[in-house]
N, C-alpha and C positions, 0 to 999 in steps of 0.2 A: 507573276502573273497577276500581282496586283496593278504591279508600277505600267506593267504593256496596254492595258483596262483602261487607265488614270491618262494615259498618252495617247490612246485609242477615244477617248473621251474628249480631250484637251482638243486632235485634230479635227475631229467633227465641229465640238464648235466654232470653231475658227472656222472649216469651210465651210460653216452656214451663213459667218458674220461676214464674208468675204461675198457671196454667193449676193446675199441679202442689201450689200452695201453697193455695188457694181450694178444691180437691180434698178435700186433708188434714185443712184446716180444718171441713170440712164434715162429714167422716168423725171428726172429734175431738168435735164437737159433738152429733152424733147417739150416739155413745158415752158423752157426757156427759152428756145426759136419759135416757135409759137407766139409767146407775146409779144419777142422782140418784130417779128411780120406783121402781127396784126401794132402797133405802134407802128413799122414803119409804113404801111396800106393805110391807117386814119389818122395820121399827122394831116397836118391846114399845110404843110409845102407836097404831097402826094399828089402823083398826078391822077391816080384812082380815083373813079367817083364811089361813094360810100355809099350805092346798092352795092355793090361790085367786091365789099369787102369779102361779106361771111361766105360769097359762090367762092373766092380762093382759099379763103380761112381753113373751111371744108376741103380744099380738094389741096391745101399744104397736108391734111390730117391726114388723110387717107395716104397720102404717098408715103408717111413716117409711122401708119399705122397708129394713131392717137385717138383716143374712142373720143372723138368728138362728133358730136351730132347736131344735123340740121337746126332743134327746138335748144343745141344749146349758145346756138348767137342771135345777141338782141341785134337792131339799131333803133336808137332811139332821138326822134329828131325833134327838135322843141326850134322853130321858124320865126317860132315871138321873141324870144329872151335871146335868140342867136348861137345855139351849142348842139353838138348833136355826141350822142355816148354811143361808147360799142362794148356790149357784154358779152364776154362767152364764160362758159364752167362743163367741167366735165369730173367723172373719175374715173383713174387711173387703179389697178390693181398688179399686188405680186404674192404669186401660185407657189407656198413651202409645201414640196413637196407633195402634192394634189390631193391636200387636205385641208388646210386654211389657207385666205386670202389676204393681205393687208391693202387695206383701201386708203390710198390718199384721196383728197378732193381739190381740187384748183377751182382758182378763180381769176377775174379779171375784166377791170373798167379802167376804159379810158375815156375823159371828157376835151370834146376839141371846139373850143368859140372859133365861130364862121363869123358873123356877123358882129360886128361893134355899136353900140347904138350911139 
């Protein structure tokens, strides 16, 4: 009887670790896709105006259920030094048995020089 409960506990731990790792991989893939889209849209060779980048990122995040909010995306422009900065960040979580949540914080910053002196 003791071996049965031991195997039950081992299977439970393996199942929980698989559940957590699959959800963690999904969260990382969502962040990677958002990051690559931001690099593509904000790059110096992009045909998208920098003012529209936050709107497009928010639209993509909404389509993929990524918890990115309007106040989480910022674009800074310094016309004097000739660079633009895109910054966004958000917090995502995995709920464990509707009891405890694991939180993951993601942030991204990209600087693009558009004007040479």
